[in-house]
C-alpha positions in Angstrom: -41.5 66.4 47.4 -38.4 64.8 48.8 -37.0 61.3 47.8 -34.0 59.2 48.5 -31.6 57.9 46.0 -29.8 54.7 46.9 -27.0 53.1 44.9 -26.9 49.5 46.0 -24.2 46.8 46.3 -22.0 48.7 48.6 -20.4 46.8 51.5 -21.3 48.4 54.8 -18.6 48.9 57.7 -18.7 51.1 60.6 -20.9 51.7 63.7 -24.4 53.1 64.4 -25.6 54.6 67.7 -29.2 53.7 68.3 -31.6 56.8 69.2 -34.0 56.9 72.0 -37.3 55.1 71.4 -40.1 57.0 69.7 -42.8 54.7 71.0 -41.5 55.1 74.5 -41.2 59.0 74.3 -44.7 59.6 72.9 -46.8 58.2 75.8 -44.4 59.7 78.4 -44.8 63.1 76.7 -48.7 62.5 77.0 -48.0 61.7 80.7 -46.4 65.1 81.1 -50.0 66.5 81.5 -50.0 64.8 84.9 -46.8 66.5 86.2 -45.6 69.9 87.1 -42.2 70.0 85.6 -40.1 67.3 83.8 -37.0 66.8 81.8 -36.6 64.0 79.3 -33.2 62.9 77.9 -32.2 60.6 75.0 -35.1 61.9 73.0 -35.3 60.9 69.3 -35.6 63.9 67.0 -38.2 62.6 64.7 -41.4 64.1 63.2 -43.9 62.4 65.5 -42.1 63.8 68.5 -42.3 67.3 67.2 -45.9 66.7 66.4 -46.7 65.6 69.9 -44.8 68.6 71.3 -47.0 70.9 69.2 -50.0 69.3 70.5 -48.8 69.7 74.1 -48.1 73.4 73.5 -51.6 73.8 72.0 -53.0 72.3 75.2 -51.1 74.8 77.2 -47.8 73.1 78.3 -44.7 74.9 77.8 -42.0 72.9 75.9 -38.4 73.5 75.3 -36.3 71.2 73.1 -32.5 71.2 73.0 -31.7 69.4 69.9 -27.9 69.1 70.5 -28.4 67.5 74.0 -31.5 65.7 72.8 -33.5 66.8 75.8 -37.0 68.1 76.3 -38.1 70.1 79.2 -41.9 70.5 79.9 -43.8 72.7 82.4 -47.5 72.4 83.3 -48.2 75.1 85.7 -51.5 76.3 84.4 -54.8 75.4 86.4 -57.1 75.9 83.3 -55.6 74.3 80.1 -57.1 73.5 76.8 -58.6 70.1 77.0 -58.9 69.9 73.2 -56.6 67.9 70.9 -57.5 69.1 67.4 -57.7 67.0 64.1 -54.9 69.0 62.4 -52.4 67.7 65.2 -53.8 64.2 65.6 -54.4 63.3 62.0 -50.8 62.3 61.2 -49.9 60.6 64.4 -52.0 58.0 66.2 -50.2 58.5 69.5 -52.1 61.8 69.8 -55.0 59.9 71.2 -52.8 59.1 74.3 -53.6 62.7 75.8 -57.2 61.5 76.2 -56.5 59.5 79.5 -54.3 62.2 81.3 -56.7 65.1 80.4 -59.7 63.1 81.6 -58.1 62.0 84.9 -56.7 65.5 85.7 -59.1 67.9 84.2 -62.3 65.7 84.1 -62.9 66.4 80.5 -61.3 66.0 77.1 -62.2 66.3 73.3 -59.8 64.5 71.2 -59.8 64.0 67.4 -60.0 60.4 66.2 -56.4 59.5 65.4 -54.5 59.0 62.0 -51.1 57.7 61.5 -49.9 54.9 59.0 -52.5 53.2 56.7 -51.7 49.8 57.9 -55.1 48.9 59.3 -58.1 50.1 61.0 -56.6 50.1 64.5 -59.8 51.3 66.3 -59.8 53.0 69.4 -62.6 50.7 70.9 -60.3 49.2 73.6 -59.2 52.8 74.7 -62.8 53.8 75.1 -63.7 50.6 76.9 -61.1 51.2 79.5 -62.0 54.8 80.0 -65.7 54.0 80.4 -65.0 51.2 83.0 -63.2 54.0 84.9 -66.4 56.0 84.9 -66.0 58.3 81.9 -69.1 59.3 79.8 -67.9 59.2 76.3 -69.6 60.0 72.8 -68.1 60.3 69.3 -69.3 63.3 67.4 -68.0 65.0 64.2 -64.9 62.8 64.2 -64.0 63.8 67.9 -64.1 61.7 71.1 -65.9 63.7 73.7 -65.2 62.5 77.2 -66.2 63.7 80.6 -65.9 62.5 84.2 -67.6 65.3 86.4 -66.8 63.5 89.7 -63.4 62.1 88.5 -62.4 58.5 87.5 -62.8 55.6 89.8 -60.4 52.7 90.1 -61.8 49.4 88.7 -61.0 46.0 87.2 -60.4 46.0 83.5 -59.8 42.9 81.4 -58.7 43.7 77.7 -60.5 41.4 75.3 -57.3 41.6 73.2 -53.7 42.9 73.8 -53.4 46.5 72.6 -50.3 48.7 73.3 -52.1 52.1 73.0 -55.2 50.9 75.0 -52.9 49.6 77.8 -50.9 53.0 77.8 -54.2 55.1 77.9 -55.7 52.9 80.6 -52.4 53.4 82.8 -52.4 57.1 82.2 -56.1 57.5 83.2 -55.8 55.2 86.2 -52.8 57.6 87.4 -55.4 60.1 88.8 -58.3 57.9 89.5 -59.6 57.3 93.0 -58.6 54.0 94.5 -57.1 50.9 92.8 -57.2 49.8 89.1 -56.3 46.4 88.1 -55.7 45.8 84.3 -55.4 42.3 82.9 -54.5 40.9 79.4 -52.3 44.0 79.2 -49.5 44.7 76.5 -46.1 44.5 78.2 -43.7 46.0 75.7 -40.4 47.7 76.9 -42.0 51.0 76.0 -44.8 50.4 78.5 -42.3 49.5 81.2 -40.5 52.7 80.5 -43.9 54.6 80.9 -44.4 52.8 84.2 -40.8 53.7 85.4 -41.6 57.3 84.5 -44.9 57.2 86.4 -43.2 55.8 89.5 -40.9 58.8 89.5 -44.1 60.9 89.6 -44.9 59.0 92.8 -47.4 56.6 91.5 -47.6 53.1 93.0 -47.6 50.5 90.1 -47.2 46.7 90.3 -46.8 44.5 87.2 -46.8 40.7 87.0 -46.9 39.0 83.6 -49.9 40.7 81.8 -51.4 42.2 85.0 -50.9 45.8 86.1 -52.1 47.3 89.3 -52.3 51.1 89.6 -53.0 52.9 93.0 -54.4 56.3 92.0 -52.4 59.5 92.9 -54.0 63.1 93.3 -51.4 65.5 94.5 -49.2 67.6 92.3 -45.7 66.3 91.2 -42.5 68.4 91.4 -39.4 68.2 89.1 -38.3 64.9 87.8 -35.8 63.7 85.2 -36.1 60.6 83.0 -34.0 59.0 80.3 -35.8 57.3 77.4 -34.9 53.7 76.6 -33.3 52.8 73.2 -35.4 52.2 70.1 -35.6 48.5 69.7 -37.3 48.8 66.3 -34.5 51.0 65.0 -31.8 48.6 66.4 -33.7 45.7 64.6 -33.7 47.6 61.3 -30.0 48.3 61.4 -29.2 44.8 62.5 -31.0 43.5 59.5 -29.2 46.1 57.4 -25.9 44.8 58.7 -26.9 41.3 58.1 -27.9 42.1 54.5 -25.1 44.3 53.3 -22.5 44.6 56.3 -18.9 43.5 56.5 -18.8 44.4 60.2 -21.5 46.8 61.7 -21.3 47.7 65.4 -24.8 48.6 66.8 -24.4 50.8 70.0 -26.4 52.3 72.8 -28.8 49.4 73.3 -29.9 46.6 75.7 -29.8 43.4 73.9 -31.9 41.8 76.6 -35.0 43.6 75.3 -34.6 42.1 71.9 -33.8 38.5 72.7 -36.4 37.0 70.4 -35.4 39.1 67.4 -31.7 38.0 68.0 -33.0 34.4 68.2 -34.6 34.7 64.8 -31.5 36.3 63.2 -29.2 33.6 64.6 -31.6 30.9 63.2 -31.2 32.5 59.8 -27.5 32.1 60.1 -26.4 35.7 61.0 -23.1 35.9 62.8 -22.9 38.4 65.7 -21.3 39.1 68.9 -23.3 40.3 71.8 -22.2 42.5 74.8 -24.3 44.3 77.5 -24.7 47.5 75.5 -23.8 46.7 71.9 -24.1 44.1 69.2 -21.6 43.5 66.4 -22.9 41.9 63.2 -20.7 40.3 60.6 -21.0 39.3 57.1 -22.8 36.0 56.5 -22.3 33.8 53.5 -25.5 31.8 53.6 -29.0 32.9 54.9 -31.3 30.2 56.1 -35.1 30.2 55.5 -37.5 30.6 58.3 -41.2 30.5 59.2 -42.6 32.8 61.9 -45.5 34.9 63.0 -45.8 38.5 64.5 -47.1 38.7 68.0 -47.3 41.1 71.0 -44.1 41.4 73.0 -42.0 39.3 73.8 -42.9 37.8 70.3 -41.6 39.0 67.0 -42.7 42.6 66.5 -45.0 43.6 63.6 -42.8 46.8 63.3 -39.9 44.6 62.0 -41.9 42.3 59.6 -41.2 44.3 56.6 -37.4 44.6 57.1 -37.2 40.9 57.9 -39.0 40.2 54.6 -36.1 41.8 52.8 -33.7 39.4 54.5 -36.0 36.5 53.6 -35.5 37.5 49.8 -31.8 36.4 50.3 -32.5 33.1 52.1 -32.3 29.8 50.4 -35.7 28.3 50.0 -39.2 29.4 50.8 -39.8 31.4 54.0 -43.1 32.4 55.5 -44.2 35.2 57.8 -47.7 35.5 59.2 -48.9 38.9 60.1 -51.2 38.7 63.3 -51.4 42.3 64.4 -52.5 44.5 61.4 -54.6 43.4 58.4 -52.9 45.9 56.0 -49.3 45.4 56.7 -48.1 43.9 53.4 -48.2 47.1 51.4 -44.6 47.0 50.8 -44.8 43.7 48.9 -45.8 45.2 45.5 -42.9 47.6 45.7 -40.4 44.8 46.6 -41.8 42.9 43.7 -41.1 45.8 41.5 -37.4 45.4 42.6 -37.5 41.5 41.6 -38.5 39.9 44.9 -40.8 36.8 44.6 -43.4 37.0 47.3 -46.9 35.5 47.3 -49.7 36.7 49.7 -52.4 34.4 50.9 -54.7 35.6 53.6 -52.2 36.9 56.5 -49.3 34.8 55.2 -46.5 36.1 52.9 -44.4 33.3 51.4 -41.1 34.6 50.2 -38.8 32.7 47.8 -35.1 33.0 47.6 -32.4 33.8 47.1 -33.4 36.4 44.6 -31.3 39.1 42.9 -33.0 42.6 43.7 -32.7 45.3 41.0 -33.0 49.1 41.7 -36.4 50.6 40.7 -38.4 53.6 41.5 -40.6 52.7 44.5 -43.1 54.3 46.9 -43.3 54.4 50.7 -46.8 53.6 52.0 -46.0 53.7 55.8 -43.2 54.1 58.3 -41.9 50.5 58.4 -42.6 49.7 54.8 -40.5 52.7 53.7 -37.5 51.6 55.6 -37.8 48.1 54.2 -37.4 49.6 50.7 -34.2 51.4 51.9 -32.8 48.0 53.0 -33.8 46.4 49.6 -32.0 49.4 47.8 -28.9 48.7 49.8 -28.4 45.3 48.3 -30.1 45.9 44.8 -28.2 46.3 41.7 -28.2 49.9 40.1 -30.1 52.8 41.8 -33.3 52.8 43.9 -35.5 55.9 44.1 -37.7 56.0 47.1 -40.6 58.5 47.0 -42.8 59.8 49.9 -40.1 59.5 52.4 -42.0 61.8 54.9 -43.1 58.4 56.5 -39.5 57.6 57.2 -39.0 61.0 59.0 -41.9 60.2 61.4 -39.8 57.5 63.1 -36.1 57.4 62.0 -33.6 59.9 63.2 -30.8 60.9 60.8 -31.2 57.6 58.7 -29.1 58.7 55.8 -26.3 60.1 58.0 -26.2 56.9 60.0 -25.9 54.7 56.9 -23.4 57.0 55.3 -21.1 56.7 58.2 -21.0 53.0 57.3 -20.1 53.8 53.7 -23.6 53.5 52.1 -24.4 55.6 49.1 -27.6 57.3 49.9 -28.8 60.9 49.5 -31.8 63.0 49.8 -33.0 65.1 47.0 
């Protein structure tokens, strides 16, 4: 099994180009079921993308990936495709459930395995199924599979989500694409990745209006010809490297981004005393002498993302005083805390709140990744820790970070995979 070796206390200096967004690419790949022929550019070459492509090919969609150009070409010209998404292809990646809506609305049936992914909480699919039932689908759960059918097709309706869910919003939009009439979704998630999905669907000819947390979709039936779409930048990857620069950087330039989409994250970093210069497509982050304590909560966009909570916690260990972070999205998202404690961090957990005491000297240790974002937080800790950190189970990292070691090595980090 592969592991990362990180030698800490190296001052980082250089530039990092941010990849396309994994969380934007996955629902757009699922949406390719609705199209005839598409080309995606600025695609991140990470494990979850390859798993989704494997799933699409199993269904019957032809996929061609050009790694050097970071493009994917997809063709769906079959009348009768496989409407099954098997366990073996959905178990490692929660986004596999996003094929449910497109298969159901276009082919009137689907059998999709209940999803897997990171062990950060229950993350049930109840809201996905609620939306699809409202659109007219008949659904049952049997032997670990969601079996859905809409013999007469889906019908537009009004759906109010009882709580905000990114995945359920995406699945509802994808299902409403081919439903008859108008669908009105309220209390929706409005992450930039969802807006990117909406932009993609508009290119397919779908009429979609969005106002605050309300999305109106006018169903579309006819086949769609060839379209091209560029994936937005990965704001979580950008946030991760901004925090890396704040922790260990002398001067780090973060490129290929839109700072307007990470306003709240930048506000938090500034309030902690991080020095930076912001342009339209890049952010330069400079060495900071003193980190200030902060209290904050994770919340749906435009709030602070749960996917950056673990990384920010590492920065909190270096801040003067007691910082607090409340996790409001997932119930098991503090699994990185025992590993950070092994490195000397002083963190106390009570209910959904982590209290972090600093500044603390971190010391390298052998640690284990438990999920995607927890694993990268341990990489950040290793960059500033004394001696060597050994990170095990790094397959979690490969699900969502493209060329992590190479990007850090270009900035003079001492990190290698063995």
